[in-house]
Every structure is written in structure tokens, then in C-alpha cells.
N, C-alpha and C positions, 0 to 999 in steps of 0.2 A: 493415435496412441498418446497417455498421459505423460508429461514431464513433471517435474515436482523442484521447486528450490526453498530451500527452509534457512532463517538465518534465528540466530539467539543475541540478544542483547542485555544484560545485568545493568541496572543504571542505580546510583545510590539514591533513589527518589521514593515516596509512598506510593502505594497503588494508583489510589486516587488521583493522584498528580500527575502518575503518568497517562493515567485512561482518558483522562480530561483534555491532555494536548493531544491525544488522537481522537478523541472525540469532537475536536474543533476543526470542521471539513479546511478551512482556509489555511491551517497547517499543512496541507498536502502540499501546496504550492512550495513552498519554505522547504521540505525536504526531498524534492522533486529534483534532478539536476538538472542546471538553466539551458544545457542544449536542445531539452526535449520540449523548451517553449510550451511549457504545460501552465493551461488556466484552464480553471473551473470557470464555465457556462452558466450553471443552476445560482439565482441568487442567495447571496450571503446577506445574514447567517442562516445558514441550515443545521433546524435541530434532527441530527442524527438519532435515527431510532429505526426499528424491523419498519421496513417498506421505502424508508427514503432512497430518492431516485437521485445521482449526480451526475450531472454530464460536464464532458472535461473539451476541452480541443487540446492537441499536441502535436509535434511531428518526430519523427524519428528518420534520421537517415536524412534529415530535411525534407521530409514527404509528410506535408500535413493531413491528420484525420482527426475525426471525432470519435467520442468513448463514450460510453452510459455502463454506468452501473448500479446497481441494487442493493441495499444491505437485506440480505437474509437472514439474520441471526443477529441479535443483540441482548448483550447479558452483561452490563456494565456491572462491577469495572473490570470483568473476566476476559471478554469473548466477544467479537464482532466479526462478523464473515462477509465479505462484498461478492458479486458475481458480477461479471460483465455480461448484461444485457444487449447491447453495441459495440463493437470494436475490432482490432485487428488480429484477434486470437477465434480460435473456432470454438473453446470454453477457455474461463479466467477465474477461477475461484480461489481469491486470500482470505486466509483466516490470521484475526492476530489478536492472540492469547496474551495475557498478563498475570503473573500470579507474584504475591510477597514470597520474599525470601528474605536470610538473615543477613544481604548486604544489600536490600531494596526490591526492585521489580525485577523482573525476571520479563521480558518480551520475545515473542517465537514470532515469526513472519512466517506464513506457510502459504505458495502459492502451487497451486496444482492448474496446470493450461497445458490445452491442446494445439497445435498448429492447424494454421485453414487449408484448404488444399490437401486433403488425405490422396493419395500418399505422398506428393510431388513435395508442399510443404516441409515435409521434415528433412528433406535436404537442407532448410535453411536451420535444424536445429541447432549446429556447434555457435552459427551467430547470433541467434538470439539467445542461449545459454550465456556467452559472452555478457551480452548486452544487459539481460536480466540481472547475473550477478553484479555486473556494475554499478548498475542502479539502485543494488539494495545495499552495496559500501557505502554509494554517497549517502543514501538515506542514514544509515548507520551514525556516519560521523557526522551528520545534520541535527540530528534527534539526539546525541551526545552533548555536540555543542548550542542547541535550543534550549535544551533542559539543563546544563550546567548552567543558564544565565538566568533560570527562575530561583525564585526563591524558596527554601521550603516551606510547606501550608501543613 
């Protein structure tokens, strides 16, 4: 079964500046909750584009694991999509969409995922849903803080 989580955030920043922040792979560590012990294993700096692969190490509930994603769609400064190639989910597809608004830039994060070990894995969905929601709340707050400290370009 596919599950979905979507968040929207508007920042008073130009589209190109916001996209540039997300296109910098090292910023992923900066917007991930510290208790996940998130670390990019791929050598940085990494030029993101269609086909780019990023390897990570993190821990969930204290259990360490590796995760690999591939950028499957890249259309700056409007959208990019990454998919899990290896990791804790059966499937994980994360689209990052950016659009200019009268107030700045609207960011939409949409994650579609399937849990492993069907149908048994579905029993963990309430816990996973809460964790995903918490991670994205943290991301939103960090993105607002980090982009607020940048000068306008």
C-alpha cells in the first residue's frame, strides 16, 4: 500500500535562491533532525543532476542503516525528484517542487512511500507516519531559519 505525506512552505526569497539551497547536497544534513545521526557518505561537493546517486548513513530509533537515493528527475529551478534505491522502505519517492509566488517561493515536498515486509510492515504505519511528520516539521523550521539568515540575491 502506498502512503503519502505532503508539506507546503512559502519563503520570502527568490525562486533561484531557494532552489540553489536545495540543490546543495550538504544542506540535507543541516535540515535533518540530529537524533537521526544523518551523514552523507558520497564525496562532497556533489553536483546534483538527473542520475546523481547519494549514499547516506543514519539511525532510526537507534538502529543504524544505509540509504541510497538517485535523482530521477531534475528540472531547475522548478522540481527535482529522488527515489530510494536502497534503504528502509519498500519504495520511497520524494518530489521537491518550487514555484514563484507574490510572496516569494512556494516549496512543496511530497513523499510517496511503501513500507517493507507486506502485509506485516503495515502494522508499523502509525509509528512511521508520526516519525515522517516530525522529520518534516523539523525540516520546515530549519529551512526557515537557514534561509532567513541568507542575504537576498
